[in-house]
N, C-alpha and C positions, 0 to 999 in steps of 0.2 A: 765083337768090338774088341780092337787090340788094348792089353792091360786089365781086361775085365775081371781077369783071376788075381789081380793085387788089390790089396784093400789099404786105403790110407786113412788113419786116424788123425784129424787136424784139431790141435786144442786152441781155441780162443777164435771167436767169429767175429772180430773187429775188421777193420778195413784190410788189412794185409790177410788176415785167415779166410775172409769171405771171398776174396779176389782168388787166392791161392786155390780154395777148394774148387770154384768155377773152373778154372783153368786145367786143374788135375782132372776134374770130371770130362772136360772137353778131350782131354788125352786117353780117356776110356777107363781111368781108375775108379774102384769103388771107393767113394769118400764118405766118411762120417765126421762132419764138423760139430765140436762140442763147445758150448758157451756156458760160462758161469752165470752170466746176467739173464734175466728175462728178455725175450724177444723184442727188440725196440720198436718194433712194427706194431706191438700191443700197448707199450708204457711209454711214459714221457721220459726223456733223458734226464739225469741228474743235474740240477743247476750247479753252475760253477765250473763245468767241464768244458773245455773248449768245443763250441757248436759249430764253428767254421774254420777253415783250412786254406792254405794256398795250394792249389792244384797247378801244375806246370809242366811242361813238356815230357819229363821223365815219366810222371804219371800218367799221362796221357797216353804215351807210348805203350803202357801195360794194358790200360784200359781198352786200346784199340786192338791188343793182342788177344783180349778175351771177347771182343765184338761189343762191347758196351760203352765206347766213347761218345758216340753221339748221344745217347741216352744220358750220360753223365754231363756232357756240355750244356744241356736244357737246365741244369740246375746251378750253371754257373754265371758268376758276375765278373767281368773283365776289369782287372785293376792295371792301368796305363803305367803307373809310377807311385814314387813315395809323394804324399802332400805333407809339407814340412810346416808344422805350426810353431810359432815363436811366442813367448811370454807376453807378447803386445797383442796377440792375435793376429798377428800377420802371416800369411801363407805363400808358399811357392812350391811349384811341382818339380820334382827330378824323376823324369822318366826312367824307366827301366832298361829301355834300348834306344838306340838312335835309329834303328831299322823300323820299318812299318811293320804292324800285326805281330810284335813281340811283346806279351803282356802275361801276366799271371791273372788267374782265376780264385775268386773267393768262391768256396762251395761248402755246403752243410755238411759236417760230418755225419748226423744221423741220415740225412737225406741220401748221402753217397752209399752208406752203409746198409740203408734199407734197398737201394738199388741193386747192390751186389748180392745181398742175401736173396731177393727175388728172383735173380738171374741163376743163382747156384741151385736154388729150391725147385727151380723149373727143369733141372736135368734129373733124368730117371735115376741116375746112378750116384745121388747126392742124399745123405740123410742129414737134418741139422736138428741138434738136440739141445735144448736150453735149460737153465736152472740146474747145471751139474757143474760144480766146482772142482777141478783137479786138485788131490790132496798129496799124491805121491806117482812117481813113475818108477818102473822096472826098466831100467836104460837096456840091459843086456837082451831082454825079452820082448820088448815093446808093447808092455803092458802099462796102462793107467788107470788109477784108482780115482774116482769121484765121489763126491758127497752130493744126492739128490736134495736140493733145498726145499722142495716140496714134502717128500715122505720121510727126509732125513735118513734113508737107506745109504748104505754104501754099495757102490756097483763099479764094474771094472769093464774096460774096453781094450781090444787088442787088434794090432794090424801088422802087415808086413813091415810098416815104418809108422813113427809118430811124427808129425811135424809140428813144431812148438811155435806158435804165433800169438802167445799169450801175454804180450806186452813187456813193458818196462818192470813189472813185478813178478815176471815169469816164474811160476811154479816148475815147468820142465827145466828151465835153466837153474833153478835152486836144486833140483835132483842131480844135476850134473855137479855142482859145486860141492854138493855135501857127499858124492860117492867116492869112497876112500880108494877105489881101486881105479879111480879115473883122474888124470892129472888135468885140472881144470885151471885156468887162470882168468882172473876177474877183477875189473876196477870199476869204481863208482865215485865220481866226482861231481859234487854239487856246487852251484853257484852260490854266493851270499845273497843272492836275491830271490824272492819268489814272486808269484803272480796272484792276480785277483782279477775276476770278471764283473764288468757292470755293462749296461746297456744303454744305447741312444736309441729311444724308441722311435718308430715311423712318425711322421708328420699327421696331422690330423686328416688331410686329404691321401694319406696312404704314401705319400711322396718321401724322400729323403731329405733329412734336417742339413746335410753337408754334402760336398760332393762324391758323388756315388762311384765313380770310375778309378778311385784311388785306395791305396793302403795310406791311412793317415798316421803320421808319427809327430809326438810333441816330445821331442828329446830334451833332456834336462841335466846331462852329465852322470849322475849317479841313478836316475830313475827315469823313466819314461811312461808314455802313454801310446797304445796303437789302436787303431780301429779298422775292422774288416766289414764290408757292406754284406747284407742279408736281402734275400728275394723278397722279402715282406716290408721294406723299406726301412728297417732298423738295421744299427751297426752293433757289432760284439767289440766292445772297448776291454782291453786288457792292460791293468797297471802291472808295471814291474819295477819293484823298489826293492831296497836292501831289508833284511830282516832286523838289523839291529845297527847300532853304532853311526847312525845318520841324524841329522835334524827332522827328517820325516823318514819314517821307516815304520815297518809293520809292528815293532814292539811299541812304539809310542802313538801310532794311530789307533787309539783305544776310545775314543769318545766321538760324537757327531760333530762337536765343535772342533776338534782338532781335525776331523776329515775334512770339513768345510773349509777351515783355514788354509789346509795344505793345498787342496784343488784351486781355490780362489787365487792363491798366490802364485800356483805353477802352472794351471792351465785353465785360465779365467775363461777362454772362450768354450771349453769342453764342458765347464760346470754348466752353462746355460742348456746345453743339448741333452743332460742328464738329470729328469726330474726326480728318477728314484735313486739317485747317487746314494745316499746315506742309507736307506734302506737294503740296497743291494750290497754294498760295501760290507755291511754287519752280516748280512744273510748267506753270501757266498764264501765258500771255504778259500784260504790262501794256500796256494800249490807250490811244492818244490820244483827246482829245474836243475836238472843233472844230466850227466853223460855216463853211459854203459858202455864199456867194451868187454869183451872176452873171447877166449879160444880155448880149445877148438869149439866149433858151432855144432858137431855132432858126435854121437858115441856109439861105438860097436856097430855101425852099420845099421843102426834100428831107430836112432833119434836124431833130428836135425833142428836148429833154431833158425827161424827167419823174422824180418821186420825187429820192431822194438825189442823183442826178446833177446836179439842178438846184438843190437845196436841202437839203444836209445839215446837221442841228442835233443839238445835245446831246439826251440822253435825258430831261432832269428835268421834262418836263411830260407825258411819255407819250404824244407826239403824233407821233413820227417816222413810224412805220408808218401812223398814222392820217392824216396829212398826206399821205403818198404815196398812199394809198388815195383819198383826197379828191382828188387830181389826176385820177384815172380818172373819178371823177364829173363834174368840172369839164369835163375835155375832152370827155366824152360829151355833156354839155350843150352845148358848142360845137357839136359835130358835129352836133346834133339843130337848131340854128339855121343851120349853113352848110354842111352836107352837099350834095352835087349830088342832084338829085331824079330824075335820069333814067338813072341807072347811067353816068353819065359821069365823067371824071376829077374830083376835087375840087380846088378852088383851095387847095392845101394852105397856101401861104404866107400867105392870108388866114386861114385855121382856125388856124394856129399863132400869127399875130399877135394873134388875139382871145383865144386860150386864154392867153397870157402876160398880156395886158392884164386879163384877168379874174383872174388867179391869184397875180401876182407880190407884190402889196403883201400879200396873206394869209400868203404862206410867209415873207416878211420879218419880218412880225409875230410868228408863232410861234416863229420862229428867236430873235427878242428876247426874248419871253417865256420860253422855255427856259432861256436865260442867266439871267434873273431868278430863275426857280425854284429854279435851282441854288444859288443864294445863300440864298433862303429856306429850302430843306429843311435845308441844313447849319448853318446860323446862327439860323434865327427860330422854327422850328417848335416848340422847346421854351421860348420865351419868354414871358413872362406877358402882354405887350402883344399878342403874336400869337395867343396862346390865348384872351385876351378878344376879340378881334376876331373868331376863327372861331366861339367860341360865340354872340356876336352874330348873326353870319351864318347859323349854325345855326337861330337863333330866328326871324330874318327868313323864311328859306325853309321852315320847318316851319309856321309861323302865317300866312304870306302866299305860297304856293307860286307863285303867278302874279304878284305884284308884285315879287319881288327875286330877283336870281340872282347869286351872287358871281362873281368873275373866273374861278375854276376851274370853277364850273358853266357859265358862259357859253361857255369854251372847249371843256370836255369832253362836256358833256350837250346843248348847243344846236346841233345841226349844221346848221340852217338859218340860222344866223348866221354871218358870215365871220370868221375870225382877227382882221383888222384891226378889224372892230366891236367884238368882244369883248374885244380889247386896250384899245381906247380907253374903253369904257365901265368896263372891270373896273378899269383904272388909275384913273380919277377916282373910283370907289366906295371903293377902298382907301384913297387919299388922304384922302377925306373922313370915314371912319370913324376912321383913326388920328388926324387932326386934332382931330376931335371928342372921342375917349377922351384924347388927350394934354391937352386943355384942359378936361377934367372936364366937359363939357357933356352926357355920356350918364349920367345918375344912375341909381343903383338905384331910386328912387321913381318912374321914368317908365314909362309903360306901352310894350310893344313896339311898338305902332301909333305912337305918339309919338316913339320914337327912329327908327322908320322913316322917318317924313316929314321928320325932321330931317337924316337921311342923305341922302334923295333931294334935299332943297333944297341941301345942302352940295355932293353929287354934280353937280346942274345946274350949280352955281357954277363948279366945278372944270372942267367940260367946256366952259363959255363962257370962262374964262379960257385954256384951252388952244387953243381956236380962235382967240383973240384973237392969242396969242402965233404960233400957225401961220401967220397972217395977214400978220404983220409984215414 
């Protein structure tokens, strides 16, 4: 088998690491996948950690590459759009796309992780090792040291290369940061908000207590609730709220009475769906929300970061998992171009550099878009101007499905467009539509085609202006 003489150590067996292990094994490499936690197929996941995620086209493309897309789809619940809930309990649906068959999927994090671990473990050239936490990495020699959580012994693993997929708190990235012989740039930006998870349980008959085929949002300006459906009839609800300096914030939601008063005031229709609200609020942890950017992603041609370890983002575009999965696709494409053809050792330094050059600006783009979408979801989804804009975009996509794609559609449903290109065009379109609406230039008596032509003209001018500014 090609590449069989080259060994890869992958640190972190979460979603990105397990998919990467599967794909690298399919390419013929000998793979050791090492995880600090116990095997989640044998233990229950910790409460409070996100148990469902939004899987969309970029992630599906990666799963297709590894041959597991159809198995993953069996775990999915389609969500056609955002179901917006106002304070009076009224709801309206805002579809994600004006085209048919474009939607995102709610999927179980542990369920998908188990599927990927099973697929990787079925490969004869994959060894998966649990309960061993990485403590340090020798970057120049490709040697990682681990603590065995069962025996308390120290053990080392080495390979031709080490790939770090150990998440936002990456030990591999920390080794790069602390290496004085290695120039490493790092930024970590926290939102002033945190998150806490609560559950809407299934109805007594096993059905759903509210609309199954939507991502539910209760936007309240400074804070919001969202809810995603699970296969068992329940919903995972997430509260996003400020830590401090607000009438309702995590600093002052400290008693059952305060929590109930807050939810009854802001989310009255949701309270009736959450019988264990107070118990779960105080039983589940409050998690932080932050963006991590760093460079370079590799060192000495021996170690490279992928997924959240290289570019952790906030969850508000539903692209964190999809972006990490797309890393595997891009890395695979780079290997197709630069992998040794004669079963000789690869020039990994060249491969890592080409990978980062191909990928970095796109992960920076989706990180910025995710922060933008945080403000849009909590503040703007219920505003009349935003609703007017979305209605117009739905009409464009419905009547002219090949001529117009909203920013959301460019990011979520166009996996062959890079995140950076989607951001650039999408922002220009948003600017064009909002300016035209605000100036009253898109009138009710205009045909949709006429409105689209005007939006395209204004978008082209916005793109030109942005290019000119960028070249100054």
